[in-house]
C-alpha positions, 0 to 999 in steps of 0.5 A: 482719209487717203494716205500721203504718197512720196515719189522717189526720183523724177525731175527736181525731186530730192529725198529729205529726212522728214520724208524718210521718217514719215515713210518709215513710220507708215504715215506715207507710202512710196512710189517710183516716178514712172519716167524713172521706171521706164529708164531702169534696165531689164537686162539679165542678172549675173549668176550669183557665183560669178560676183564676189560679195562683200560680207561684213562680220557680225551682221546687224539684225537688231534694228527696229522696224522703223529703222529697217524701213528708213534704211530701205527708203534710202536704199531705194533712192540710191538705186534710183539716182545712181548713174550706173545701170540698175534693173527695175526688179530690185527697186520694185521689190523694195517698194513692195516691201515698204507699201505691202503687208510684209511676208512670212518674215518680219522686217526685224529679220532684214540683214543690213550687214552685207549685200548678200544678206539684205538681198536674201532677207528682202526676197524672203520678206516678199516670199521670193528666192534670191536665185530667182531675183538675181543681182548685177555687178552695178547693183552689188556696188550700190549695195556695198558702197552707198552707206544706205543703212547708216544714212537711213538711221541718220535721217531718222536722227535728223528729223527727230533731233531737229524737233527735239531741240525746239521742244527742249527750249519750251519745256526748259522755259516752263521749268524755270518758272515752275522752280522759281529759278534765277534766270538772270545769267541765262537771259543776259547771255549776250554777244560780247563781240570778242569772237568768243560768244557762240551765236547759237548760245546767244540765240538760245538766251535771246529766245528764253528772254522772249519766252519769259518776258513778263513772268513773275514766277522766276525768282532767285533759286540758283541752279547750274542746270538753268545757267548752263541752258545757253551752252547745252541747248546752243550746242544741240542747235549747232550740231543739229544744224550740221547734221541736217545740212549734211543729210540734205547732201548724203540722202541724195548722193553716195557720199560716205557717212560722217561718223564723228558728226553723229558722235558729237550729236550723241554727246550733245543729246546726253548733256541735254538729257542730263540737264533736263533731268536736273531741272525736273529734280529742281521742280520736284524739290521746289514743290517738295515732291519725292520722285527719287525712284523715278530719277534713279530709273531715268539716270540708269537708263541714260547711263546704259545708253551712254555706255552702249554708245561708247562701247559699240564698235559696229557703225550700224549698231552705233547709230541704232544706239544713238537713235535709242538715245533720242527716244530716251531724251524725248522721254526725259523732256516729257517728264520734265514738261509734265512735272513743270505743268503740274507744278504750275497748276498747283501754284495757280490753284494756291494763288486762286485760293488766296484771292477768295474774299468775303462778299462786301456788305456795304457801299463803303466796304465794296469801294474799299474791297474794289481798291484792294482788288485792283492792288491785288491784281497789280501784286498778283504773283501767278503771272507766266511769261508771254511765251510760256503762257502760250506754251503751257496752254498748248501743252495742256490742250494736248493732255487727256486729264486735269491735274487735280488739286496737288502736284502729288497726283503722281498717277496723273503725272505718269499719264501726262508723261505718256501723252507728251512723249507721243506728242513730242514725236514728229509723226504727231500732226499736232507737233508741227503746229506747236513748233510753228507757234513757238517760232512765231513767238520768238520771231514775233518778238524780234523788234523787242530784242536788244540790238547788238554791235558787230563782232570785233567792236566794243562799247565804252560805257561809264566805268570803261570810258573813264578808264579809257579817258584816264589812259588817253590823258596819260598817253597824250601827256607823254607825247606832248612832253617829247614835243610832238604835235597832233595830227588827224587823217581821214578814216579811209584812204584811196585803196592804192595808198594802202596796198603793197605796204602790209605784206601778207596782211594786205588781205585784212584791209577793209575795202569800201563800195565805190565812192564817186568813182574812187576805190577806197579802203578803211585805214589799216594803221596810222603810219601809212596815212602819216607817210602820205601826209608828209609826202603830200605836204612836202614836209622834211621834218616833223614829230607828230602823234595821232590817236585814232581808230583803225580797221582790220578784217580780222578773225576776232578773238580776245584782244584782237578787234576789227575796230581799235584805237592806235596811239602813234608817235613818229619822227620823220627827218630828211636832213642831218641828225644824230645817228640813231637819235630818233630810234632811241627817243621812240623806244624811250617814249614807249617805255615811258608810256607803259611805265606811266600807265602802270600796267605792270611787268612788260618787256620790249623785244627788239631786233633789226630788219637788216640783221634779219635779212643778213641771217636769211642771206647766211642761210641761203634764202634768195632775196625775193623770199625774204619778206615771206619768210619773215612773215613766217618767223613773225608767227613764232610767238603764236606757233611752235617752230615745228609748225613754222617749219612745216609752213616754210617747207611745204608752202614756201619751198624751203628745204628742211635743212635751211629751215633748221638753220634758220631756227638755230639763228632766230632762237637767240635772245637775251640782254641787249649788250651781252647778246650783241657782244656774242654776235660780234664774235661771229665773223660771218655774222659781222661781215653780213650785218656790220652796219646793223650791229653798229646801229644797235650798239649806239642805240643800246648805249643810249638806252642804258644811259637813259635807264630803260635798257632793262626793259629791252630784250634783244630777240632775233626771232622778231620779224614784224610782218609789215613790208615797210620796215627797214631798220630797228624793229621792236614789240612790247609784250605784256607779262602779267596775268591778262593774256593780251600778247603784244601791246605796242610795236614799231620800227624804222621805215626809211622808204615809206614816204618815198613811195608817195613822192620822189624824195626820201624822208627817213622816219621811225615810229611806235604804235601803242595798242590801246585796246589791249592796254584798256583790257589790262587796266580794266582787269586791274581796276576790277581786282583793286576796286571791284565794282566801285570804280568811279565813272564820274568826276562829280564833286557835289550833288545839289539835292532839292527835297521837293518836286516842282522847284527846278528854278531853285535847283537851277539857281543854286547849281549855277553858283557852283558851276560858275565857281568851276565846281563839278556838280549835278542836281536832283529834284525829288521828294524822297530823301533816300533817292538823293542819298542813293544816287550820291552813294552809287556815284561816290559823290563826296559832298551833298548840298541839301535844301529842304523846307527848313533850309529854304525858309532860313535861306540856308543849305546843309552841306553833307560830307558823305565819307564822314557822314557829317553835316553843316548849315551854311548861308546859301550865298556863301555855298560856293566858297564853303564847297570849295573849302571842303573840296581842297583839304590840303589847302585847308590843312595848311591854312589850319596849321598856319592859323595855329602857328600865328596863334602860338606866336601871338600868345608867345608875344603876349606872354613876352610883353607881360613878362617884360612889363612886369620886369621893368615896372 
């Protein structure tokens, strides 16, 4: 069979990592495109003494033959694709070295430590003298600056690690079954949508779910090496893809090497090897096999390679050690795979031995045993996953010997390790078929994968929806208590309505595709649509609330979503009103909301936009830069002032002195009335901000009288990045253990409505970040009740203990529904099904109907908390249930009955004594 050939150079050709690997391993020969050879120069070389050569200290001569050949392949490509003038003699010399038998010197003697060293050693391998071959200045430049040696070994790493990542998944899936591991945490590793879930980790979990589908071998043996598979294998996938993407560019250019990227690969591979070793131990322990000596040996090897990598200072030597690491990890995976297959063979043999039965002697016995066999098939324990069954068979087809009767056949195990180690190398032609089959398995099950929601969104199911519903009822109650009316605006607006209102955050607005000739965008908040509504309808006075979703093109993170609900309360008044009255009421509403939601400790940071503008004016900031500097100041709760200072100086053109002056002013914060009194002592401050200080004094006095000023902190660093704020601005910060940051904010916007019409309608409003409040309430509920939070409000479960009696259930439950009782019904012949449902949903009462109750026209009412039952007439079931559901009324009625009885007894005694006395 003719050897494959790889052409270097030529139109549209590019060198790949796999091409480098196959040439380096002697599987493919190399030739230079004829058109390239014709273009190469035949000019004379410079004398060696006229060109200074860069000699790197401590030249590396300990590369393997394969590594040396890989370096030469990359060097050949660099010489061919370079734009400088290169003679044909050097590329031809390298081609002869790669395709020939070699000279009197082995390839291990090639010196890649210097340009002079590689030239000299190449000539010696081919039986030539460097003086005869010569060198040009352009050739020296390519030899010194192209990083060909590092790229050559990196190409080997790219090719080997890419296949190793997929092999590791297959082997680990077999180990999970061979050790009866608990894989629930592994396969349930899903994308949360909050920006924290790594897509490669989620992909690994999804692939394992496909591979292990239908397996009856996975069990309850918990192991960190199994639960961490998404993290370990996901990081390998991610880094391998990065390395591959980088090498596609570097092999065909003279770009410098990325040493840090390879170090990340080495760390990921070390973790992969350690994880594989742990799973191998897990399999051995499950089968009670002693492989401690081998584990110690492999652990020592892995440790030596790790130490060599961490201590290696020479870049070429470092990459050589990482290449050794790949071979070490491949050997570990071979051990894990061989041990898992041998273990599964042992389990299968034991299962077959258990199924051996005596031949039946009669027709009846045959029938009985046939039924038993069917039942046995259903209960069969040795059932591999749909993917792992294929993997096991493919690997077994490769192995040269059978496993024997027990896993203790360690001689077979060692032979299998050697076979698998060779099989897992990319040069094995069967590996490519194996990898393609694995890809078909996981991608062929795409339709069976669970769908997922987009990042930055979330689902509310059962318990979460119940918490959400509870919170919204509280919020709506507070809004209505203050006389607000509801409002609903469209989920999208004309783009021109939204643009120019959010400052630098305008880039977060979601634009929609053309809609009937109109440019539309999803609403960014509820305030701008409210202002548009007021302007459109000529409204001059309104107090409204709105609870609806808004959309922002955010980089998602915890507490920061792309779709989330806002709960807005706004007051707009164009006519005369008491100064600062709307501002006071809006802040009071915010405190009432957070108090009634009972989320814990919080504070409301408060400032004034005019106050901030006055401070910037004092610092010498021109008015046109006010908003952009405010945007930087608003980030002080997330970044240090040094970071903000760099942004203001380098990006926004301030001097360092001005930035420091701003820092001195904006870092003032404290109790409202105390800090306000302090600011009034500064004449320059009063001169620039007199009106704002008067407004704040009126506001703080009103908040003090309403007993909520202790919730407020006067904070001059508060800026609020939105462009439309003109007066008081505030922001609520949660101070509890759940890290969510701001949970509500608002302020005065006197000019926003005027942007849509010719009339100014001053307004002030607050927006509660309900999504973050949900997270706090969920954490608190989980801490308080564990998983016992009740998702439904069902009061009664109507239980019919006989199938096919829906009509009876319908008649009985209809009486309860008619009495406005929250009830569910269930028809099932098993009692445990009814009680389990009642307990799971924490339903307080059960109305039970069995055969005896049906014949007597009665029902049993069971109190689930006290485990007490009473028989009652079916016709009076609604009244009886209502009676039990209202314990307060029952207590008062009982007490009233007791009092009436006592009074009656007293009167009887009194009458008897009276009669006795007079008669």
